[in-house]
C-alpha positions as CSV (number, residue, x, y, z in Angstrom):
1,M,-2.5,-6.1,-4.7
2,Q,-3.1,-9.7,-3.7
3,P,-3.6,-11.2,-0.3
4,R,-0.6,-13.2,0.9
5,A,1.5,-12.0,-2.0
6,T,5.2,-11.4,-1.4
7,L,7.6,-8.9,-2.9
8,S,9.1,-11.7,-5.0
9,H,5.7,-12.5,-6.3
10,A,5.1,-8.9,-7.3
11,V,8.5,-8.7,-9.0
12,R,7.8,-11.9,-10.9
13,H,4.5,-10.3,-12.2
14,L,6.5,-7.2,-13.2
15,V,9.1,-9.2,-15.1
16,Q,6.3,-11.0,-16.9
17,G,5.0,-7.6,-18.2
18,N,2.2,-6.9,-15.7
19,G,2.2,-3.4,-14.5
20,R,4.1,-2.1,-17.5
21,P,2.2,1.3,-17.4
22,L,3.6,1.9,-13.9
23,L,7.3,1.6,-15.1
24,A,9.4,4.6,-16.2
25,D,10.4,4.6,-19.9
26,C,14.0,3.6,-19.4
27,K,16.4,1.4,-21.4
28,R,15.9,-1.7,-19.2
29,V,12.1,-1.5,-19.6
30,R,12.3,-0.9,-23.4
31,E,14.7,-3.9,-23.8
32,G,12.8,-6.1,-21.4
33,R,15.7,-6.5,-19.1
34,I,13.9,-6.0,-15.8
35,S,15.7,-7.8,-12.9
36,A,13.9,-10.6,-11.2
37,A,15.9,-10.1,-8.0
38,A,13.7,-8.7,-5.2
39,G,16.6,-7.2,-3.2
40,G,17.0,-4.1,-5.3
41,Y,13.2,-3.5,-5.2
42,C,13.3,-3.8,-1.4
43,Q,16.1,-1.2,-1.1
44,G,14.2,1.1,-3.5
45,I,11.1,0.8,-1.3
46,Q,13.0,1.7,1.8
47,K,14.5,4.8,0.0
48,M,11.1,5.9,-1.5
49,P,9.8,9.1,-0.1
50,K,6.7,8.7,2.1
51,L,4.7,11.0,-0.3
52,V,4.7,8.3,-3.0
53,P,2.7,5.6,-1.0
54,Q,0.4,8.3,0.3
55,Q,-0.4,9.5,-3.2
56,V,-0.9,5.9,-4.3
57,T,-3.2,5.2,-1.4
58,R,-5.2,8.3,-2.1
59,N,-5.6,7.3,-5.7
60,I,-6.7,3.8,-4.7
61,V,-9.3,5.2,-2.2
62,A,-10.6,7.6,-4.8
63,Q,-11.0,4.8,-7.4
64,L,-12.7,2.6,-4.9
65,S,-15.0,5.4,-3.8
66,Q,-16.1,5.9,-7.4
67,Q,-16.8,2.2,-7.9
68,I,-18.7,1.9,-4.6
69,G,-20.9,4.9,-5.2
70,E,-23.4,6.0,-2.7
71,P,-23.2,5.1,1.0
72,W,-25.6,2.5,2.4
73,P,-29.1,3.8,3.4
74,G,-29.1,5.3,6.9
75,L,-25.4,6.2,7.0
76,A,-24.4,9.8,7.1
77,G,-21.3,9.3,5.0
78,P,-18.9,6.8,3.6
79,V,-17.3,4.1,5.8
80,C,-13.6,3.1,5.4
81,L,-12.1,0.1,7.1
82,L,-8.4,-0.3,7.8
83,D,-7.0,-3.4,9.3
84,G,-3.8,-1.7,10.5
85,S,-1.5,-4.5,9.5
86,S,0.6,-2.2,7.3
87,L,-0.4,1.2,8.6
88,Q,1.7,2.9,11.3
89,L,0.5,6.1,12.9
90,P,3.0,8.5,14.7
91,H,3.2,8.0,18.4
92,T,1.5,11.0,20.0
93,S,0.2,11.5,23.5
94,K,-3.3,12.2,22.0
95,L,-3.4,8.9,20.2
96,A,-1.9,7.0,23.2
97,R,-4.7,8.4,25.4
98,A,-7.4,7.6,22.8
99,Y,-6.0,4.1,22.2
100,P,-4.0,2.9,25.2
101,P,-1.9,-0.2,24.9
102,A,-3.7,-3.5,25.5
103,N,-3.1,-5.6,28.6
104,N,-2.4,-9.3,28.6
105,Q,-2.1,-11.9,31.5
106,H,1.2,-10.2,32.5
107,G,-0.3,-6.8,32.7
């Protein structure tokens, strides 16, 4: 999780041994023969069930919440900020009414 990091950058770190606890105990991992080609990882990400990134996100938020601790004085509860650059919500009429599309100089 680094800003401006590409999939190739993440794969390179994986090949170097970083993130080893995240890998399954398979023959390639035991023998240190992890592919440095990002194409297979990209295909794997596309086939991955949506439940996996949701669980990973929940885990990250829980860990961050523990580290952050108590909310700032005067706030009723915790505050979470999302930039939306990699988050897609389903298109629903309720969300479209609450957050209508922006207009530009062409309407």
